[in-house]
Rosetta silent file (secondary structure, phi, psi, omega in degrees, C-alpha in Angstrom):
SEQUENCE: MKNTPDANPSPTQQLHAAITSYWRTQVIGTVARLGIADLLAGGPRDSDSLAAELSVHPGALFRLMRGGLTVGIFESVSERTFALTPMGEGLRSNVPGSLREMAITQSAPAHWLPWGLLPEAVRTGKSPVQAALGSDVWGHFARNPEEAGYFAQAMGNLSALVASEVTHHIDFAPFARVADIGGSHGDLLAHVLATHPSCRGILFDLAQVAEGAKTALESRGLAHRVDVVAGSFFEPGIPPAEAYLLKHILHDWEDDASLTLLRRLHEAAPSGARLFVLELVIPDNRTPDPTHLIDLNMLVVADGRERTTDEFRALLAATSWKVERITPTRSGVSIIEAVKA
SCORE:     score description
SCORE:     0.000 S_00000001
   1 L     0.000  155.232 -175.641   33.243   -2.694  -11.138 S_00000001
   2 L   -79.904  153.363 -179.245   33.243   -0.031  -13.784 S_00000001
   3 L   -99.870  -18.008  178.683   32.462    3.478  -12.619 S_00000001
   4 L   -97.313  156.640  177.329   30.803    4.761  -15.844 S_00000001
   5 L   -67.987  143.846 -179.920   27.392    3.777  -17.091 S_00000001
   6 L  -124.390  127.071 -174.784   27.341    1.047  -19.656 S_00000001
   7 L   -72.816  -17.166  178.151   24.480    0.931  -22.252 S_00000001
   8 L  -139.267   78.989 -177.069   24.902   -2.859  -22.407 S_00000001
   9 L   -71.291  151.704  177.975   26.056   -3.932  -18.872 S_00000001
  10 L   -71.695  157.255  176.541   27.406   -7.368  -18.483 S_00000001
  11 H   -52.909  -35.324  173.391   25.620  -10.015  -16.377 S_00000001
  12 H   -62.296  -43.043  175.202   28.116   -9.302  -13.543 S_00000001
  13 H   -66.264  -35.862  172.777   27.366   -5.699  -13.685 S_00000001
  14 H   -61.257  -42.763 -175.729   23.571   -6.350  -13.766 S_00000001
  15 H   -64.035  -41.193  178.833   23.986   -8.710  -10.731 S_00000001
  16 H   -62.766  -41.218  176.617   25.922   -6.041   -8.942 S_00000001
  17 H   -63.808  -39.117  175.414   23.235   -3.525   -9.541 S_00000001
  18 H   -61.356  -54.738 -177.413   20.674   -5.970   -8.270 S_00000001
  19 H   -56.190  -35.796 -177.290   22.628   -6.811   -5.179 S_00000001
  20 L   -96.780   18.374 -172.718   23.072   -3.112   -4.216 S_00000001
  21 H   -67.413  -21.357  178.419   19.562   -2.061   -5.039 S_00000001
  22 H   -64.375  -24.191 -178.853   18.766   -1.691   -1.409 S_00000001
  23 H   -69.129  -37.351 -179.660   21.061    1.478   -1.272 S_00000001
  24 H   -66.519  -35.469  175.732   18.677    3.005   -3.767 S_00000001
  25 H   -58.603  -54.678 -174.847   15.650    2.251   -1.525 S_00000001
  26 H   -59.733  -39.409  175.624   17.425    4.149    1.364 S_00000001
  27 H   -55.562  -49.229  176.531   18.443    7.002   -0.891 S_00000001
  28 H   -59.296  -50.344 -175.479   14.802    7.482   -1.992 S_00000001
  29 H   -60.444  -35.980 -179.773   13.422    6.990    1.413 S_00000001
  30 H   -72.388  -35.143  175.967   15.814    9.532    2.995 S_00000001
  31 H   -61.866  -44.907 -179.925   15.022   12.158    0.314 S_00000001
  32 H   -62.763  -48.890  179.008   11.315   11.559    0.986 S_00000001
  33 H   -57.208  -36.817 -174.631   11.724   11.760    4.801 S_00000001
  34 H   -84.012  -12.389 -179.082   13.616   15.089    4.495 S_00000001
  35 L    71.929   22.646 -171.939   10.938   16.540    2.210 S_00000001
  36 H   -59.804  -46.627  176.510   13.618   17.554   -0.356 S_00000001
  37 H   -48.649  -41.272  176.129   11.188   17.133   -3.360 S_00000001
  38 H   -65.728  -34.513  177.100    8.819   19.700   -1.795 S_00000001
  39 H   -74.960  -24.539  178.269   11.656   22.131   -1.532 S_00000001
  40 L   -92.398    2.624 -171.703   12.621   21.642   -5.084 S_00000001
  41 L   -60.016  -35.436 -178.111    8.961   22.081   -6.263 S_00000001
  42 L   -86.509   -2.406  179.479    9.686   25.705   -7.266 S_00000001
  43 L   140.960 -175.323 -178.815   12.790   25.040   -9.224 S_00000001
  44 L   -61.973  150.225  177.539   16.449   24.102   -8.872 S_00000001
  45 E  -142.451  150.062  173.441   18.253   24.718   -5.529 S_00000001
  46 E   -86.271  151.524 -167.472   21.811   24.325   -4.491 S_00000001
  47 H   -66.292  -27.942  178.101   22.434   21.674   -1.896 S_00000001
  48 H   -67.985  -39.164  175.459   24.122   24.055    0.535 S_00000001
  49 H   -72.214  -30.624  178.855   21.096   26.196    0.939 S_00000001
  50 H   -70.438  -39.086 -173.324   18.921   23.220    1.223 S_00000001
  51 H   -65.477  -47.403 -177.581   21.264   21.732    4.037 S_00000001
  52 H   -60.614  -42.668  179.698   20.796   25.152    6.046 S_00000001
  53 H   -68.023  -30.368  172.276   17.110   25.090    5.641 S_00000001
  54 H   -92.714    0.439  177.359   16.975   21.417    6.698 S_00000001
  55 L    55.528   50.807  171.354   19.630   21.769    9.564 S_00000001
  56 L  -126.068  166.130 -175.421   21.641   18.855    8.084 S_00000001
  57 L   -63.005  123.030 -172.190   25.261   18.395    7.253 S_00000001
  58 H   -71.454  -39.730 -179.973   25.871   20.262    3.933 S_00000001
  59 H   -62.417  -41.407 -176.544   28.554   17.829    2.617 S_00000001
  60 H   -72.360  -26.726  174.262   26.532   14.742    3.324 S_00000001
  61 H   -69.165  -29.199  173.767   23.408   16.300    1.811 S_00000001
  62 H   -62.962  -50.453 -170.722   25.432   16.995   -1.450 S_00000001
  63 H   -66.264  -37.010  168.302   26.480   13.357   -1.486 S_00000001
  64 H   -54.075  -52.869 -174.750   22.916   12.245   -0.999 S_00000001
  65 H   -63.079  -41.177  179.665   21.631   14.351   -3.758 S_00000001
  66 H   -63.659  -32.474  171.931   24.495   13.415   -6.078 S_00000001
  67 H   -63.472  -35.701 -177.522   23.369    9.731   -5.235 S_00000001
  68 H   -69.590  -18.962  176.190   19.942   10.751   -6.421 S_00000001
  69 H   -62.299  -54.317 -173.823   21.310   11.630   -9.820 S_00000001
  70 H   -60.964  -45.757 -176.865   22.199    7.754  -10.305 S_00000001
  71 H   -66.629  -27.411  172.580   18.813    6.711   -8.814 S_00000001
  72 L   105.743   15.715  175.197   17.009    9.064  -11.275 S_00000001
  73 L  -102.807  -11.192  177.130   15.121   11.494   -9.029 S_00000001
  74 E  -129.000  156.421  168.432   17.320   14.442   -9.450 S_00000001
  75 E  -125.072  154.657 -169.764   19.115   16.106  -12.325 S_00000001
  76 E  -100.888  121.798  179.826   22.240   18.255  -12.076 S_00000001
  77 E   -82.283  -50.274 -175.628   21.742   22.032  -13.175 S_00000001
  78 E  -157.322  173.264  175.220   25.178   23.130  -12.159 S_00000001
  79 L   -50.616  118.631  175.839   27.825   22.162   -9.627 S_00000001
  80 L    64.284   20.471  179.333   26.035   21.327   -6.431 S_00000001
  81 E  -121.500  117.460 -173.991   22.677   22.578   -7.857 S_00000001
  82 E  -115.939  152.509  175.909   19.827   20.104   -8.409 S_00000001
  83 E  -134.678  156.515  172.237   16.418   19.917   -9.946 S_00000001
  84 E   -68.226  140.617  168.399   13.571   17.247   -9.764 S_00000001
  85 L   -90.406  168.210  171.340   13.289   14.781  -12.704 S_00000001
  86 L   -49.209  -40.080 -179.594    9.700   13.634  -13.627 S_00000001
  87 L   -68.745  -41.822  176.265   10.320   10.553  -11.469 S_00000001
  88 H   -60.090  -26.268  176.608   11.412   12.770   -8.455 S_00000001
  89 H   -60.578  -25.035  177.251    8.204   14.575   -8.725 S_00000001
  90 H   -69.938   -7.288  179.530    6.487   11.571   -7.411 S_00000001
  91 H   -96.465    2.718  178.458    8.234   12.162   -4.015 S_00000001
  92 L   -75.129  154.190 -179.953    6.406   15.537   -3.510 S_00000001
  93 L   -87.234  140.378  170.348    3.664   15.665   -0.825 S_00000001
  94 L    58.949   39.504  169.637   -0.063   15.938   -1.807 S_00000001
  95 L  -116.877  145.089 -175.520    0.262   15.584   -5.549 S_00000001
  96 L   -53.036  142.057  178.607   -1.718   13.063   -7.466 S_00000001
  97 L    70.627   15.322  177.454    0.061    9.755   -7.603 S_00000001
  98 L   -57.049  132.270  168.354    2.518   10.763   -4.743 S_00000001
  99 L  -110.172   13.736 -174.576    4.667    7.921   -3.484 S_00000001
 100 H   -57.383  -50.817 -174.428    6.435    9.950   -0.841 S_00000001
 101 H   -70.553  -30.418  179.010    4.836    8.127    2.196 S_00000001
 102 H   -73.483  -30.203  173.466    5.348    4.779    0.426 S_00000001
 103 H   -69.604  -42.398  177.901    9.130    5.569    0.153 S_00000001
 104 H   -64.559  -40.331 -177.084    9.289    6.441    3.738 S_00000001
 105 H   -59.516  -56.812 -172.771    7.313    3.293    4.663 S_00000001
 106 H   -63.339  -26.509 -175.680    9.432    0.914    2.661 S_00000001
 107 L   -93.955   -1.878 -170.743   12.749    2.315    4.002 S_00000001
 108 L   -98.841  167.504 -174.005   11.501    2.377    7.732 S_00000001
 109 H   -50.558  -40.878 -174.337   11.879   -0.321   10.432 S_00000001
 110 H   -59.755  -38.388 -178.020    8.534   -2.041    9.974 S_00000001
 111 H   -96.780  -44.267 -164.547    9.340   -3.125    6.383 S_00000001
 112 H   -70.039  -45.504 -174.229   13.215   -2.765    6.269 S_00000001
 113 H   -66.099  -44.100  176.717   14.117   -4.890    9.348 S_00000001
 114 H   -65.283  -26.822 -179.266   12.099   -8.104    8.612 S_00000001
 115 H   -63.819  -29.066 -176.685   13.536   -8.173    5.037 S_00000001
 116 L   -68.771  -10.738 -174.103   16.926   -8.652    6.636 S_00000001
 117 L  -112.925   21.951  177.718   15.661  -11.901    8.048 S_00000001
 118 H   -52.689  -44.704  176.544   14.389  -13.371    4.673 S_00000001
 119 H   -47.716  -48.444  177.972   16.592  -16.486    5.168 S_00000001
 120 H   -60.978  -40.865  177.676   14.672  -17.327    8.256 S_00000001
 121 H   -58.506  -33.201 -171.685   11.348  -16.883    6.461 S_00000001
 122 H   -75.845  -42.330 -178.177   12.434  -19.271    3.750 S_00000001
 123 H   -62.052  -40.094 -161.454   13.626  -21.767    6.300 S_00000001
 124 H  -108.980  -11.406 -175.339   10.499  -21.754    8.339 S_00000001
 125 L    66.871   11.078  176.514    7.695  -20.528    6.015 S_00000001
 126 L  -123.140  155.192  176.551    6.757  -17.951    8.625 S_00000001
 127 L   -69.287  144.026  179.490    7.251  -14.271    8.953 S_00000001
 128 L   -96.202   14.573 -175.930   10.327  -13.203   10.939 S_00000001
 129 H   -60.962  -29.112  176.486    8.661   -9.976   11.935 S_00000001
 130 H   -72.699  -39.187  172.320    8.404  -10.868   15.596 S_00000001
 131 H   -61.786  -37.687 -175.260   12.121  -11.395   15.745 S_00000001
 132 H   -75.065  -35.015 -168.486   12.815   -8.305   13.849 S_00000001
 133 H  -119.092  -19.932 -179.514   10.498   -5.961   15.608 S_00000001
 134 L    86.141    9.501  172.746    9.626   -7.616   18.908 S_00000001
 135 L  -172.945 -175.914  169.135    5.918   -7.936   17.924 S_00000001
 136 L   -69.387  171.743 -176.993    3.757   -8.069   14.864 S_00000001
 137 H   -61.778  -41.038 -175.621    3.826   -5.118   12.467 S_00000001
 138 H   -71.100  -31.805  171.599    0.593   -3.628   14.033 S_00000001
 139 H   -60.830  -43.574  177.423    2.173   -3.750   17.556 S_00000001
 140 H   -57.708  -50.011 -174.370    5.261   -1.974   16.072 S_00000001
 141 H   -62.242  -39.577 -179.246    3.038    0.717   14.617 S_00000001
 142 H   -63.566  -24.069  171.935    1.188    1.212   17.918 S_00000001
 143 H   -84.553  -10.851 -176.328    4.617    1.899   19.517 S_00000001
 144 L  -140.730   75.655 -168.999    5.722    4.095   16.744 S_00000001
 145 H   -59.328  -34.037 -174.245    2.872    6.454   15.721 S_00000001
 146 H   -67.448  -43.330  169.686    4.870    8.542   13.379 S_00000001
 147 H   -59.724  -46.337  172.455    5.734    5.463   11.329 S_00000001
 148 H   -54.120  -37.684  178.114    2.214    4.293   11.572 S_00000001
 149 H   -60.985  -54.357  178.120    1.121    7.636   10.185 S_00000001
 150 H   -53.844  -40.320  179.628    3.293    7.366    7.175 S_00000001
 151 H   -70.955  -39.094  177.313    2.048    3.795    6.538 S_00000001
 152 H   -65.640  -36.533  175.528   -1.530    4.959    6.752 S_00000001
 153 H   -66.369  -35.968  174.227   -0.932    7.753    4.367 S_00000001
 154 H   -58.714  -47.254  176.562    0.820    5.286    1.959 S_00000001
 155 H   -65.006  -34.677  178.567   -2.200    3.071    2.007 S_00000001
 156 H   -71.010  -29.349  176.526   -4.423    6.003    1.448 S_00000001
 157 H   -68.390  -38.923  175.972   -2.368    7.070   -1.566 S_00000001
 158 H   -63.143  -48.935  178.286   -2.735    3.525   -2.960 S_00000001
 159 H   -49.328  -45.707 -175.322   -6.480    3.611   -2.174 S_00000001
 160 H   -68.825  -32.121  174.047   -6.745    6.771   -4.237 S_00000001
 161 H   -63.406  -43.747 -178.122   -5.032    5.135   -7.205 S_00000001
 162 H   -72.657  -42.942 -175.889   -7.417    2.120   -6.934 S_00000001
 163 H   -42.028  -54.372 -173.358  -10.535    4.139   -6.161 S_00000001
 164 H   -60.639  -37.474  171.829  -10.936    5.710   -9.526 S_00000001
 165 H   -63.174  -43.293 -176.730  -10.562    2.419  -11.195 S_00000001
 166 H   -65.437  -49.259 -170.815  -13.137    0.821   -8.923 S_00000001
 167 H   -77.491  -17.217  176.481  -15.837    3.488   -9.481 S_00000001
 168 H   -74.086  -37.280 -175.401  -15.045    3.314  -13.223 S_00000001
 169 H   -96.681  -22.505 -178.607  -15.830   -0.420  -13.359 S_00000001
 170 L  -121.557  136.077  172.079  -18.583   -0.750  -10.756 S_00000001
 171 L   -94.908  104.754  175.709  -21.903    1.085  -10.500 S_00000001
 172 L   -82.543   -6.781 -179.674  -22.646    1.306   -6.819 S_00000001
 173 L   -48.211  -37.383 -178.564  -25.868    3.220   -7.259 S_00000001
 174 L   -63.819  -21.129 -172.650  -28.025   -0.008   -6.764 S_00000001
 175 L   -97.076  120.078 -179.491  -26.592   -0.488   -3.207 S_00000001
 176 L   -71.400  -29.737 -178.921  -28.177    1.389   -0.326 S_00000001
 177 E  -131.076  136.939  176.102  -25.121    0.554    1.975 S_00000001
 178 E  -127.079  123.258 -176.518  -21.592   -0.093    0.911 S_00000001
 179 E  -106.871  130.112 -179.481  -19.354   -1.384    3.720 S_00000001
 180 E  -103.008  114.408 -170.617  -15.581   -1.031    3.492 S_00000001
 181 E   -98.004  126.717 -172.861  -14.187   -3.854    5.697 S_00000001
 182 L    60.828   41.613 -172.139  -10.730   -3.015    7.185 S_00000001
 183 L   -84.249    9.140  170.108  -11.158    0.363    5.499 S_00000001
 184 L    58.163 -127.132 -175.886   -8.526    2.199    7.550 S_00000001
 185 L   -92.917   14.627  168.567   -9.337    5.911    7.326 S_00000001
 186 L    85.765   17.219  178.653  -12.005    5.517    4.475 S_00000001
 187 H   -53.094  -52.054  178.161   -9.981    6.764    1.394 S_00000001
 188 H   -65.929  -42.860 -177.261  -11.621    4.248   -0.813 S_00000001
 189 H   -62.143  -47.741 -172.802  -15.055    4.460    0.775 S_00000001
 190 H   -57.894  -44.148  179.505  -14.981    8.359    0.504 S_00000001
 191 H   -64.958  -44.328  175.278  -14.377    8.080   -3.230 S_00000001
 192 H   -53.248  -46.772 -177.522  -17.216    5.676   -3.732 S_00000001
 193 H   -68.084  -39.161  177.537  -19.646    7.891   -1.754 S_00000001
 194 H   -65.406  -28.241  177.749  -18.510   10.987   -3.629 S_00000001
 195 H  -101.255   -0.192  167.924  -19.320    9.534   -7.004 S_00000001
 196 L  -134.841   91.612 -169.641  -22.598    7.838   -5.767 S_00000001
 197 L   -70.423  -17.002 -176.356  -24.546   10.300   -3.681 S_00000001
 198 L   -85.475   -4.907 -176.014  -27.480    7.914   -3.074 S_00000001
 199 L   -89.791  150.799  165.141  -25.298    5.361   -1.153 S_00000001
 200 E  -105.372  153.706 -176.491  -24.617    5.297    2.556 S_00000001
 201 E  -120.319  153.134  172.370  -21.313    3.971    3.786 S_00000001
 202 E  -126.830  128.328  177.060  -20.117    1.771    6.609 S_00000001
 203 E  -107.624  115.947 -176.375  -16.535    1.841    7.750 S_00000001
 204 E  -131.042  116.996  178.968  -15.457   -1.199    9.743 S_00000001
 205 E  -155.039  176.790  178.810  -12.115   -1.494   11.375 S_00000001
 206 L   -59.809  147.854 -170.293  -10.294   -1.974   14.713 S_00000001
 207 H   -56.785  -39.150  178.890  -11.270    0.495   17.482 S_00000001
 208 H   -61.618  -33.991 -176.562   -7.938    2.286   17.335 S_00000001
 209 H   -78.113  -46.839 -171.961   -8.233    2.739   13.522 S_00000001
 210 H   -56.604  -34.659  179.983  -11.917    3.649   13.622 S_00000001
 211 H   -61.433  -39.051  179.297  -11.304    6.614   15.783 S_00000001
 212 H   -72.523  -31.989 -179.661   -8.948    8.110   13.286 S_00000001
 213 H   -65.420  -36.129 -179.266  -11.403    7.419   10.480 S_00000001
 214 H   -53.707  -53.839 -173.270  -14.097    9.574   12.205 S_00000001
 215 H   -58.219  -50.068  179.585  -11.830   12.532   12.071 S_00000001
 216 H   -56.053  -47.669 -175.539  -10.835   11.769    8.371 S_00000001
 217 H   -65.885  -41.938  175.675  -14.408   11.462    7.317 S_00000001
 218 H   -58.102  -49.795  178.682  -15.479   14.662    9.036 S_00000001
 219 H   -56.896  -27.925  171.402  -12.801   16.564    7.208 S_00000001
 220 L   -93.468   10.013  173.679  -14.292   15.362    3.928 S_00000001
 221 L    78.218   12.903 -171.707  -17.681   16.284    4.792 S_00000001
 222 L  -117.525   11.213  179.460  -18.965   12.773    4.778 S_00000001
 223 H   -54.660  -38.675 -178.642  -19.384   11.960    8.453 S_00000001
 224 H   -68.951  -23.024 -174.945  -23.225   12.152    8.173 S_00000001
 225 H  -102.558    9.152 -172.762  -23.268    9.512    5.477 S_00000001
 226 E  -134.744  127.494  174.446  -20.988    6.946    7.093 S_00000001
 227 E   -90.655  115.654  172.469  -21.581    4.668   10.140 S_00000001
 228 E   -89.996  125.033 -172.495  -18.039    3.979   11.639 S_00000001
 229 E  -127.047  123.553  177.491  -18.227    0.600   13.306 S_00000001
 230 E   -95.569  145.092 -177.120  -15.369   -0.852   15.403 S_00000001
 231 L   167.684  175.713  175.005  -14.687   -4.529   15.565 S_00000001
 232 L  -106.444  140.872  176.451  -12.596   -7.474   14.247 S_00000001
 233 L   -82.971    3.012  168.068  -13.362   -9.196   10.989 S_00000001
 234 L   -97.254    3.546 -178.982  -12.543  -12.578   12.584 S_00000001
 235 L  -125.272  161.189  174.834  -15.381  -12.248   14.982 S_00000001
 236 L   -60.955  154.923  175.327  -19.130  -11.917   14.783 S_00000001
 237 L   124.241   -1.947  175.988  -20.311   -8.310   14.513 S_00000001
 238 L   -66.987  126.760 -174.152  -19.681   -7.303   10.948 S_00000001
 239 L   -72.695  150.231  177.200  -22.675   -5.119    9.924 S_00000001
 240 L   -66.787  152.819  178.585  -25.035   -6.020    7.184 S_00000001
 241 L  -163.230  159.539 -178.411  -24.692   -4.228    3.830 S_00000001
 242 L   -82.528  -22.108 -173.399  -25.756   -4.696    0.276 S_00000001
 243 E  -149.718  131.759  176.618  -22.166   -4.432   -1.085 S_00000001
 244 E  -115.708  139.008  166.995  -18.782   -5.052    0.704 S_00000001
 245 E  -105.124  132.572  178.731  -15.298   -3.788   -0.211 S_00000001
 246 E  -131.079   85.727 -176.125  -12.270   -5.829    0.766 S_00000001
 247 E   -95.159  120.229 -177.587   -9.239   -4.004   -0.440 S_00000001
 248 L    46.264   44.966  175.068   -5.777   -5.468    0.229 S_00000001
 249 L  -108.739  -43.338 -175.435   -6.946   -7.439    3.240 S_00000001
 250 H   -65.643  -31.355 -174.921   -6.816  -11.138    2.175 S_00000001
 251 H   -72.976   -5.961  173.376   -3.277  -10.718    1.150 S_00000001
 252 H   -78.514  -10.333 -167.902   -2.340   -9.996    4.762 S_00000001
 253 L  -134.217  148.930  171.402   -3.355  -13.476    5.876 S_00000001
 254 L   -72.363  171.813 -163.397   -2.627  -17.078    5.147 S_00000001
 255 H   -65.017  -37.955 -175.425   -5.504  -19.238    3.878 S_00000001
 256 H   -60.241  -48.853  172.739   -6.906  -20.421    7.321 S_00000001
 257 H   -60.705  -47.044  179.609   -7.377  -16.798    8.444 S_00000001
 258 H   -62.919  -29.719  175.735   -8.692  -15.653    5.171 S_00000001
 259 H   -72.700  -38.285  170.836  -11.346  -18.397    5.167 S_00000001
 260 H   -54.359  -51.835  176.387  -12.396  -17.295    8.670 S_00000001
 261 H   -55.262  -50.235 -177.315  -12.754  -13.677    7.516 S_00000001
 262 H   -66.185  -39.333  169.250  -14.728  -14.636    4.464 S_00000001
 263 H   -57.865  -43.882  171.347  -17.086  -16.820    6.479 S_00000001
 264 H   -56.655  -46.643  177.981  -17.721  -13.980    8.862 S_00000001
 265 H   -61.127  -46.849  176.394  -18.592  -11.773    5.997 S_00000001
 266 H   -62.963  -37.807  177.097  -21.011  -14.381    4.539 S_00000001
 267 H   -59.129  -34.319 -172.577  -22.676  -14.760    7.898 S_00000001
 268 H   -83.664  -35.155 -170.731  -23.255  -11.027    8.112 S_00000001
 269 L   -64.936  137.533  166.686  -24.316  -10.450    4.540 S_00000001
 270 L   -68.176  158.619 -179.677  -27.857  -10.311    3.430 S_00000001
 271 L   -53.985  131.972  171.933  -29.086  -12.568    0.576 S_00000001
 272 L    86.174    4.301  177.302  -27.773  -11.449   -2.671 S_00000001
 273 L   -63.731  152.773  177.447  -25.097   -9.159   -1.240 S_00000001
 274 E  -110.867  145.470  176.507  -21.969   -8.505   -3.395 S_00000001
 275 E  -121.027  142.141 -177.644  -18.470   -8.642   -2.339 S_00000001
 276 E  -124.423  105.606 -179.690  -15.691   -6.789   -4.222 S_00000001
 277 E   -93.107  121.062 -179.882  -12.246   -8.164   -3.365 S_00000001
 278 E  -108.321  104.598 -177.404   -9.583   -5.757   -4.578 S_00000001
 279 E  -151.871  155.431  171.208   -6.231   -7.451   -4.745 S_00000001
 280 L   -64.651  149.971  174.712   -3.136   -8.108   -7.014 S_00000001
 281 E  -124.564  125.306  177.711   -3.493  -11.370   -8.875 S_00000001
 282 E   -67.150  111.992 -170.457   -0.452  -13.397   -9.540 S_00000001
 283 L   -71.660  -29.673 -172.320   -0.698  -13.920  -13.426 S_00000001
 284 L  -161.865  141.747  179.049    1.724  -16.777  -13.871 S_00000001
 285 L   -81.416  -13.648 -165.411    4.079  -18.901  -11.594 S_00000001
 286 L  -114.668  -42.304 -175.969    6.781  -18.991  -14.437 S_00000001
 287 L   -85.504  132.199  178.619    6.894  -15.536  -16.130 S_00000001
 288 L   -53.683  142.768 -170.809    8.740  -12.810  -14.146 S_00000001
 289 L  -160.833  137.111 -179.779    6.174  -10.455  -12.628 S_00000001
 290 H   -56.335  -26.664 -179.610    6.333   -7.792   -9.904 S_00000001
 291 H   -63.170  -22.715  178.650    3.719   -9.668   -7.977 S_00000001
 292 H   -76.541  -30.541  171.311    6.112  -12.403   -7.131 S_00000001
 293 H   -69.925  -40.073  179.060    8.254   -9.907   -5.213 S_00000001
 294 H   -63.154  -35.713  173.436    5.287   -8.433   -3.574 S_00000001
 295 H   -56.395  -50.067  175.058    4.275  -11.965   -2.548 S_00000001
 296 H   -59.226  -31.761  178.170    7.653  -12.262   -0.693 S_00000001
 297 H   -76.487  -19.501  172.228    7.090   -9.075    1.011 S_00000001
 298 H   -77.270  -34.828  166.929    3.810  -10.378    2.442 S_00000001
 299 H   -56.977  -40.147 -170.782    5.581  -13.546    3.721 S_00000001
 300 H   -76.096  -47.956 -171.822    8.282  -11.371    5.272 S_00000001
 301 H   -85.493  -26.801 -160.763    6.009   -8.702    6.919 S_00000001
 302 H  -142.610    1.458 -165.655    2.740  -10.169    7.632 S_00000001
 303 L    55.179   32.728  176.760    2.531  -14.072    7.144 S_00000001
 304 L  -107.923 -164.612 -173.931    0.349  -13.251    4.164 S_00000001
 305 L  -168.122  152.213  169.329    0.507  -13.993    0.461 S_00000001
 306 L   -91.161  162.558 -174.048   -0.482  -12.856   -2.960 S_00000001
 307 E  -137.340  159.440  176.026   -2.632  -15.373   -4.874 S_00000001
 308 E   -84.496  170.185  167.504   -3.349  -16.647   -8.368 S_00000001
 309 H   -51.173  -51.030  179.926   -6.905  -16.581   -9.941 S_00000001
 310 H   -60.594  -38.028 -176.358   -7.509  -20.216   -8.963 S_00000001
 311 H   -66.018  -41.584 -178.282   -6.374  -19.605   -5.408 S_00000001
 312 H   -68.059  -36.553  176.090   -8.894  -16.743   -5.009 S_00000001
 313 H   -59.998  -44.951 -174.222  -11.666  -18.865   -6.629 S_00000001
 314 H   -64.479  -46.219  179.550  -10.925  -21.620   -4.170 S_00000001
 315 H   -61.103  -46.229  179.784  -11.098  -19.452   -1.144 S_00000001
 316 H   -64.500  -43.404 -178.618  -14.356  -17.798   -2.199 S_00000001
 317 H   -65.726  -35.344 -179.200  -16.005  -21.076   -3.199 S_00000001
 318 H   -68.380  -16.651  177.286  -15.036  -22.671    0.114 S_00000001
 319 L  -115.550   19.547  170.403  -16.960  -19.984    1.909 S_00000001
 320 L    73.432   31.445  171.616  -20.124  -19.905   -0.262 S_00000001
 321 E  -106.347  122.290  176.284  -19.157  -16.797   -2.215 S_00000001
 322 E   -98.747  122.197  178.983  -19.744  -17.279   -5.987 S_00000001
 323 E   -71.013  131.682 -176.399  -17.375  -15.503   -8.277 S_00000001
 324 E  -113.433  -28.302  175.477  -19.053  -13.825  -11.169 S_00000001
 325 E  -172.789  153.138  177.695  -16.154  -11.952  -12.778 S_00000001
 326 E  -128.895  127.345 -171.640  -12.524  -10.777  -12.274 S_00000001
 327 E  -119.557  111.002  175.681  -11.660   -7.425  -13.878 S_00000001
 328 L   -70.876  150.570  177.452   -8.044   -6.319  -14.231 S_00000001
 329 L  -131.161  168.085 -173.677   -7.527   -2.574  -13.898 S_00000001
 330 L   -71.908  -19.710  178.066   -4.721   -0.121  -14.947 S_00000001
 331 L   -74.813   -4.538  177.990   -3.800    0.366  -11.296 S_00000001
 332 L    90.117  -15.024  171.997   -2.491   -3.322  -11.199 S_00000001
 333 L   -90.455  136.547 -177.368   -5.296   -4.375   -8.790 S_00000001
 334 E   -92.421  145.782  177.171   -7.943   -6.763  -10.006 S_00000001
 335 E  -105.383  113.922  174.041  -11.591   -6.450   -8.934 S_00000001
 336 E  -101.412  117.560 -171.004  -13.004   -9.967   -7.977 S_00000001
 337 E  -107.228  120.379 -174.582  -16.640   -9.725   -7.909 S_00000001
 338 E  -131.268  159.014  178.506  -18.606  -12.331   -5.967 S_00000001
 339 E  -127.539  151.411  178.085  -22.212  -12.722   -4.768 S_00000001
 340 E   -63.429  117.009 -178.933  -23.537  -14.456   -1.695 S_00000001
 341 L   -80.091    0.000    0.000  -24.410  -18.050   -2.708 S_00000001
């Protein structure tokens, strides 16, 4: 293969770049895990001083950062001195749109190892996560709390991106209670409540998640407006509310489980309750689209799937939810609004 960039790469060169793209994932993930972008936030640094601060091998760190030039997250200021590019800024902590935790999550075992067994997933139609991790992904996270923490933060960052779009398109003021089902630490619900002071919130999730949510809501000053309820959305016990949020939940499950979840919601919901399903929607089965790869990720990691508009409509109709509108947003997530029929 050629060593110099080519403005018009051949099909073979393009294929080689695609084959080795997992190298880029690990470069970005390692840079994120080491916190290098935060250390470059104040301006260019030489790799040797960074290595000393991080207690890592100076030669290896230089090679990592030189690799980051090709990935596009660093630029070279002088020999062994690097600065962040606009793309690299997205690996800083606690900045709007940060993807640092997402980079760590996607390069860590819970996602990385199952993808190595994609051939098995294609052969069987089932997630290989048990073979890769020794349990489902949630069991893996229970045994690896640091990785679980990065995953929760990554999901929270995605929630923040989605939340502003949701409150832009939906007026929650008419709803006395808004329940976030499977709402993790309440990032989405917190944004809804902050923009709609008249609403009360309900955060519903598994017991081990709910405990963490209480602390997060207290830190936001919202604990007095949110009832944290522990439980499983596959069992009776979902609390009643006038509006329900279901963000990136259905894609974790195949159709049978999704139907059970939607039926449980329908049983709990009072007459006229509204359901807002926040999911990616596969626009077309033939035109190249990022959702096709995300759909494969759900097969590999969770026995789940992304769905087309028709597939979402079929799930909701089968559980007596009437779809009223589907609204695409700039975040990539669509808002599927349904009412209890």
